[in-house]
C-alpha positions as CSV (number, residue, x, y, z in Angstrom):
1,X,0.9,-160.8,-190.0
2,X,-2.6,-161.7,-189.0
3,X,-1.8,-165.4,-188.9
4,X,1.0,-164.8,-186.5
5,X,-1.4,-163.1,-184.1
6,X,-3.0,-166.6,-183.5
7,X,0.4,-167.8,-182.3
8,X,0.4,-165.1,-179.6
9,X,-3.0,-166.2,-178.5
10,X,-1.6,-169.7,-178.3
11,X,1.2,-168.5,-175.9
12,X,-1.3,-166.6,-173.7
13,X,-3.8,-169.5,-173.6
14,X,-1.2,-172.1,-173.3
15,X,0.5,-170.4,-170.3
16,X,-2.9,-170.0,-168.6
17,X,-3.7,-173.7,-169.1
18,X,-0.3,-174.7,-167.9
19,X,-0.7,-172.5,-164.8
20,X,-4.2,-173.9,-164.1
21,X,-3.8,-177.6,-164.8
22,X,-0.1,-178.4,-165.1
23,X,2.0,-180.2,-162.5
24,X,4.7,-178.3,-160.6
25,X,7.2,-177.8,-163.4
26,X,4.6,-177.2,-166.1
27,X,2.7,-174.7,-163.9
28,X,6.0,-172.9,-163.1
29,X,6.8,-172.8,-166.9
30,X,3.3,-171.4,-167.5
31,X,3.8,-168.7,-164.8
32,X,7.2,-167.8,-166.2
33,X,5.9,-167.6,-169.8
34,X,2.9,-165.5,-168.8
35,X,4.8,-163.0,-166.7
36,X,7.7,-162.6,-169.1
37,X,5.3,-162.1,-172.1
38,X,3.3,-159.5,-170.1
39,X,6.5,-157.7,-169.0
40,X,7.9,-157.7,-172.6
41,X,4.6,-156.3,-173.9
42,X,4.5,-153.6,-171.3
43,X,8.1,-152.5,-172.2
44,X,7.1,-152.5,-175.9
45,X,4.2,-150.2,-175.2
46,X,6.5,-147.8,-173.2
47,X,9.1,-147.8,-175.9
48,X,6.7,-147.3,-178.8
49,X,4.3,-144.8,-177.1
50,X,5.4,-142.0,-179.3
51,X,4.8,-144.1,-182.4
52,X,1.2,-144.7,-181.2
53,X,0.7,-141.0,-180.5
54,X,1.9,-140.2,-184.1
55,X,-0.4,-142.9,-185.5
56,X,-3.4,-141.4,-183.8
57,X,-6.4,-143.3,-182.4
58,X,-7.1,-144.4,-178.9
59,X,-4.1,-145.0,-176.7
60,X,-6.2,-147.5,-174.8
61,X,-6.7,-149.4,-178.0
62,X,-2.9,-149.3,-178.7
63,X,-2.2,-150.4,-175.1
64,X,-4.6,-153.4,-175.1
65,X,-3.4,-154.5,-178.6
66,X,0.2,-154.2,-177.6
67,X,-0.4,-156.2,-174.4
68,X,-2.0,-158.9,-176.4
69,X,0.0,-159.0,-179.6
70,X,3.2,-157.0,-178.9
71,X,5.3,-156.4,-182.0
72,X,2.6,-157.7,-184.3
73,X,0.6,-154.6,-183.4
74,X,3.2,-151.9,-183.6
75,X,5.3,-153.2,-186.5
76,X,2.6,-152.6,-189.2
77,X,2.0,-149.1,-187.7
78,X,5.7,-148.3,-187.9
79,X,5.8,-149.5,-191.5
80,X,2.7,-147.5,-192.5
81,X,4.1,-144.3,-191.0
82,X,7.4,-144.8,-192.7
83,X,5.7,-145.4,-196.0
84,X,3.6,-142.2,-195.5
85,X,6.7,-140.2,-194.7
86,X,8.5,-141.4,-197.9
87,X,5.4,-140.7,-200.0
88,X,5.0,-137.3,-198.4
89,X,8.7,-136.4,-199.1
90,X,8.4,-137.6,-202.7
91,X,5.6,-135.2,-203.5
């Protein structure tokens, strides 16, 4: 999962480079990619807010990590909580 996070950085940095240095079409594609990625990650945070509350820790941390990495942040948390629930019910 950690390796996939580098791909997300590639999307963010690539879109910023396209917006800054690209021609008309490339800059437009960079803007579109940047804003759609940001919007998707904001929605992900809103949808999974209760998951982050159950996981504990700083909500600011979860917010920033979700804005950057999206599902690569919350998927492992969801799996961990599910595993803990199964282990707790087996006891």
